Backbone as ProteinMPNN parsed JSONL, in Angstrom:
{"seq_chain_A": "XXXXXXXXXXXXXXXXXXXXXXXXXXXXXXXXXXXXXXXXXXXXXXXXXXXXXXXXXXXXXXXXXXXXXXXXXXXXXXXXXXXXXXXX", "coords_chain_A": {"N_chain_A": [[7.637, -18.691, -28.982], [9.26, -18.154, -26.004], [10.969, -15.448, -24.439], [14.162, -15.719, -22.922], [14.98, -14.979, -19.58], [17.292, -12.481, -18.499], [20.209, -11.02, -16.932], [19.361, -8.647, -14.448], [16.777, -9.608, -14.104], [16.932, -12.31, -13.664], [18.345, -12.467, -11.376], [18.672, -12.969, -7.828], [16.266, -11.548, -5.634], [17.175, -10.331, -3.206], [19.894, -9.896, -3.694], [19.709, -8.174, -5.848], [18.486, -5.948, -4.603], [20.515, -5.277, -2.878], [22.538, -4.382, -4.634], [21.222, -2.165, -5.784], [20.96, -0.585, -3.529], [23.62, 0.079, -3.002], [24.122, 1.737, -5.198], [22.412, 3.898, -4.681], [23.49, 4.853, -2.272], [26.017, 5.635, -3.152], [25.361, 7.704, -4.905], [24.286, 9.596, -3.154], [26.525, 10.078, -1.578], [28.192, 11.251, -3.454], [26.842, 13.516, -3.912], [25.023, 13.825, -5.93], [22.501, 12.83, -5.826], [18.939, 13.275, -5.656], [16.698, 14.711, -3.427], [13.341, 14.665, -2.883], [11.121, 17.278, -2.002], [8.204, 17.567, 0.078], [6.283, 18.933, -1.391], [7.267, 18.789, -4.037], [7.143, 16.035, -4.446], [4.39, 15.592, -4.252], [3.477, 17.036, -6.458], [4.767, 15.638, -8.522], [3.531, 13.139, -8.267], [0.918, 13.84, -8.884], [1.195, 14.702, -11.55], [2.087, 12.32, -12.688], [-0.158, 10.715, -12.358], [-1.983, 11.985, -14.001], [-0.861, 12.022, -16.558], [-1.053, 9.443, -18.058], [-3.701, 9.508, -18.748], [-4.139, 11.671, -20.302], [-4.542, 11.689, -23.091], [-6.881, 10.372, -23.502], [-10.279, 10.435, -24.366], [-10.427, 12.959, -25.604], [-9.642, 16.533, -25.429], [-8.711, 17.754, -22.178], [-11.219, 18.862, -19.967], [-12.455, 21.306, -17.664], [-13.843, 21.582, -14.379], [-15.106, 23.875, -12.206], [-14.97, 24.106, -8.786], [-17.049, 24.996, -5.925], [-15.298, 26.141, -4.145], [-13.492, 27.365, -5.747], [-11.416, 26.026, -6.969], [-9.963, 24.654, -9.893], [-10.825, 21.674, -11.439], [-10.235, 18.529, -13.063], [-12.483, 17.441, -15.613], [-13.074, 14.824, -15.326], [-12.815, 14.27, -12.681], [-14.164, 13.173, -9.585], [-14.303, 14.247, -7.111], [-13.407, 17.329, -5.493], [-10.076, 18.43, -5.632], [-9.066, 20.113, -3.736], [-10.901, 20.866, -1.627], [-12.432, 18.597, -1.32], [-15.142, 18.23, -1.842], [-18.0, 16.803, -3.522], [-18.047, 16.618, -7.062], [-19.906, 15.783, -8.731], [-22.984, 16.386, -10.179], [-26.087, 16.448, -8.468]], "CA_chain_A": [[8.883, -18.857, -28.274], [9.37, -17.209, -24.899], [12.31, -14.905, -24.228], [14.844, -16.13, -21.695], [15.307, -13.844, -18.716], [18.731, -12.268, -18.36], [20.625, -9.924, -16.069], [18.696, -8.431, -13.165], [15.531, -10.379, -14.044], [17.238, -13.646, -13.176], [19.036, -12.316, -10.097], [17.972, -13.108, -6.555], [15.773, -10.231, -5.217], [18.006, -9.717, -2.164], [21.125, -9.45, -4.358], [19.305, -7.017, -6.65], [18.285, -4.852, -3.658], [21.853, -4.937, -2.371], [23.198, -3.598, -5.683], [20.503, -0.899, -5.884], [21.298, 0.176, -2.325], [24.976, 0.623, -3.204], [24.013, 2.841, -6.154], [21.794, 5.021, -3.99], [24.458, 5.381, -1.304], [27.08, 6.29, -3.917], [24.807, 8.964, -5.432], [24.18, 10.536, -2.031], [27.892, 10.429, -1.181], [28.742, 12.132, -4.492], [26.046, 14.741, -3.928], [24.231, 13.9, -7.167], [21.153, 12.308, -5.581], [17.941, 14.318, -5.439], [15.68, 14.424, -2.411], [12.12, 15.405, -3.157], [10.395, 17.893, -0.893], [6.823, 17.09, 0.084], [5.563, 19.604, -2.479], [7.737, 18.215, -5.308], [6.618, 14.672, -4.536], [2.948, 15.691, -4.515], [3.333, 17.477, -7.845], [5.176, 14.526, -9.385], [2.467, 12.135, -8.203], [-0.237, 14.366, -9.609], [1.523, 14.653, -12.978], [2.13, 10.913, -13.079], [-1.522, 10.197, -12.429], [-2.706, 12.627, -15.093], [-0.218, 11.777, -17.849], [-1.589, 8.343, -18.851], [-5.084, 9.768, -19.131], [-4.199, 12.945, -21.014], [-5.003, 11.552, -24.47], [-8.165, 9.664, -23.547], [-11.51, 11.204, -24.309], [-10.309, 14.325, -26.107], [-8.924, 17.485, -24.576], [-9.263, 17.8, -20.833], [-12.07, 19.983, -19.603], [-12.348, 21.608, -16.25], [-15.018, 21.894, -13.597], [-14.693, 24.706, -11.086], [-15.7, 23.812, -7.549], [-17.516, 26.155, -5.163], [-14.158, 26.749, -3.457], [-12.712, 28.083, -6.749], [-10.384, 25.154, -7.53], [-10.252, 24.012, -11.179], [-10.625, 20.225, -11.389], [-10.471, 17.826, -14.323], [-13.899, 17.078, -15.758], [-13.205, 13.421, -14.944], [-12.72, 14.164, -11.217], [-15.421, 12.994, -8.863], [-14.229, 15.098, -5.933], [-12.499, 18.466, -5.593], [-8.751, 18.137, -5.119], [-8.71, 21.033, -2.66], [-11.796, 20.806, -0.462], [-12.992, 17.244, -1.204], [-16.58, 18.182, -2.139], [-18.384, 16.052, -4.717], [-18.204, 17.421, -8.269], [-20.974, 15.143, -9.509], [-24.258, 17.039, -9.898], [-27.088, 15.52, -7.893]], "C_chain_A": [[9.002, -17.751, -27.212], [10.815, -16.748, -24.729], [12.886, -15.41, -22.914], [15.173, -14.884, -20.879], [16.821, -13.752, -18.56], [18.972, -11.177, -17.328], [19.881, -9.852, -14.74], [17.418, -9.253, -13.019], [15.758, -11.763, -13.446], [17.797, -13.599, -11.748], [18.107, -12.465, -8.895], [17.53, -11.717, -6.073], [16.619, -9.554, -4.136], [19.311, -9.187, -2.743], [20.84, -8.191, -5.176], [19.133, -5.781, -5.767], [19.617, -4.357, -3.1], [22.6, -4.037, -3.365], [22.553, -2.223, -5.81], [20.842, 0.004, -4.704], [22.677, 0.82, -2.456], [24.939, 1.82, -4.154], [23.426, 4.082, -5.504], [22.744, 5.671, -3.007], [25.569, 6.142, -2.019], [26.602, 7.645, -4.448], [24.7, 10.008, -4.33], [25.566, 11.003, -1.591], [28.518, 11.415, -2.175], [27.993, 13.459, -4.563], [25.207, 14.897, -5.18], [22.812, 13.38, -6.994], [20.201, 13.466, -5.305], [16.956, 13.854, -4.378], [14.476, 15.297, -2.696], [11.59, 16.044, -1.871], [8.978, 17.33, -0.955], [6.044, 17.65, -1.103], [5.964, 19.022, -3.842], [7.165, 16.82, -5.512], [5.124, 14.685, -4.865], [2.693, 16.084, -5.97], [3.692, 16.356, -8.821], [4.108, 13.438, -9.418], [1.242, 12.566, -8.977], [-0.002, 14.286, -11.114], [1.514, 13.214, -13.48], [0.753, 10.311, -13.212], [-2.302, 10.767, -13.594], [-2.162, 12.233, -16.46], [-0.821, 10.617, -18.646], [-2.995, 8.613, -19.38], [-5.238, 11.005, -20.007], [-4.788, 12.81, -22.424], [-6.353, 10.846, -24.587], [-9.331, 10.641, -23.52], [-11.394, 12.648, -24.75], [-9.603, 15.244, -25.144], [-9.563, 17.564, -23.193], [-10.104, 19.044, -20.609], [-11.954, 20.208, -18.108], [-13.704, 21.913, -15.647], [-14.51, 22.719, -12.429], [-15.597, 24.431, -9.902], [-16.157, 25.12, -6.893], [-16.355, 26.892, -4.497], [-13.248, 27.511, -4.426], [-11.636, 27.259, -7.417], [-10.846, 24.579, -8.866], [-9.904, 22.534, -11.055], [-10.884, 19.639, -12.761], [-11.937, 17.436, -14.403], [-14.134, 15.612, -15.377], [-13.166, 13.214, -13.427], [-14.096, 14.019, -10.599], [-15.487, 13.914, -7.657], [-13.218, 16.206, -6.159], [-11.164, 18.105, -4.95], [-8.341, 19.023, -3.96], [-9.588, 20.835, -1.427], [-12.472, 19.443, -0.293], [-14.481, 17.134, -1.493], [-16.831, 17.405, -3.433], [-18.562, 17.006, -5.893], [-19.304, 16.864, -9.167], [-22.288, 15.827, -9.167], [-25.301, 16.028, -9.416], [-28.374, 15.56, -8.662]], "O_chain_A": [[8.857, -16.566, -27.513], [11.755, -17.533, -24.853], [12.175, -15.514, -21.914], [15.591, -13.863, -21.426], [17.532, -14.755, -18.499], [18.04, -10.493, -16.905], [19.778, -10.836, -14.007], [17.021, -9.563, -11.896], [14.871, -12.318, -12.797], [17.723, -14.583, -11.012], [16.924, -12.13, -8.95], [18.336, -10.787, -6.099], [16.767, -8.332, -4.146], [19.786, -8.132, -2.323], [21.642, -7.257, -5.19], [19.578, -4.692, -6.13], [19.807, -3.16, -2.882], [23.218, -3.049, -2.971], [23.257, -1.221, -5.931], [20.991, 1.216, -4.863], [22.872, 1.97, -2.064], [25.645, 2.805, -3.939], [23.891, 5.195, -5.749], [22.805, 6.897, -2.912], [26.012, 7.185, -1.538], [27.356, 8.618, -4.439], [24.995, 11.181, -4.556], [25.76, 12.175, -1.27], [29.278, 12.301, -1.785], [28.455, 14.409, -5.196], [24.724, 15.993, -5.466], [22.003, 13.476, -7.917], [20.605, 14.507, -4.787], [16.447, 12.735, -4.434], [14.581, 16.522, -2.746], [11.61, 15.436, -0.801], [8.604, 16.688, -1.937], [5.255, 16.948, -1.736], [5.109, 18.79, -4.697], [6.753, 16.465, -6.616], [4.655, 13.878, -5.667], [1.808, 15.537, -6.627], [3.005, 16.151, -9.822], [3.815, 12.882, -10.476], [0.602, 11.756, -9.647], [-0.88, 13.861, -11.866], [0.999, 12.925, -14.56], [0.519, 9.482, -14.091], [-3.194, 10.105, -14.124], [-2.925, 12.122, -17.419], [-1.085, 10.795, -19.835], [-3.419, 8.001, -20.36], [-6.35, 11.347, -20.409], [-5.464, 13.723, -22.898], [-6.9, 10.744, -25.685], [-9.344, 11.575, -22.719], [-12.183, 13.488, -24.316], [-9.028, 14.793, -24.153], [-10.78, 17.458, -23.046], [-9.731, 20.144, -21.018], [-11.407, 19.376, -17.385], [-14.597, 22.434, -16.316], [-13.581, 22.306, -11.736], [-16.821, 24.511, -9.997], [-15.708, 26.205, -7.262], [-16.41, 28.106, -4.305], [-12.34, 28.22, -3.994], [-10.994, 27.739, -8.351], [-11.965, 24.078, -8.98], [-8.808, 22.186, -10.616], [-11.666, 20.188, -13.538], [-12.562, 17.136, -13.387], [-15.271, 15.209, -15.134], [-13.449, 12.119, -12.941], [-15.062, 14.652, -11.025], [-16.568, 14.316, -7.226], [-12.275, 16.041, -6.933], [-11.126, 17.542, -3.856], [-7.368, 18.723, -3.267], [-9.083, 20.66, -0.318], [-13.028, 19.162, 0.768], [-15.038, 16.04, -1.399], [-15.98, 17.36, -4.321], [-19.155, 18.075, -5.746], [-19.592, 17.413, -10.23], [-22.682, 15.855, -8.001], [-25.37, 14.902, -9.908], [-29.32, 14.849, -8.322]]}, "name": "protein", "num_of_chains": 1, "seq": "XXXXXXXXXXXXXXXXXXXXXXXXXXXXXXXXXXXXXXXXXXXXXXXXXXXXXXXXXXXXXXXXXXXXXXXXXXXXXXXXXXXXXXXX"}
């Protein structure tokens, strides 16, 4: 038996976007909205990309690149200089 969709799932996408837009505008008007700086956004993206993989394959190991940057052992390229971390 399949669940019936309710609420926002059934709503027209344009109506849903309209409601979301009102919420965002209200948060900014109230001063409770948060604007990410470039650095905060980059850090959040990095954390988000690492989090799902944190428990796979045991504890994370690190590989240090020639430039001195510590990289995950699963990384193929250095996050700082872009050099390949795969031994030839």
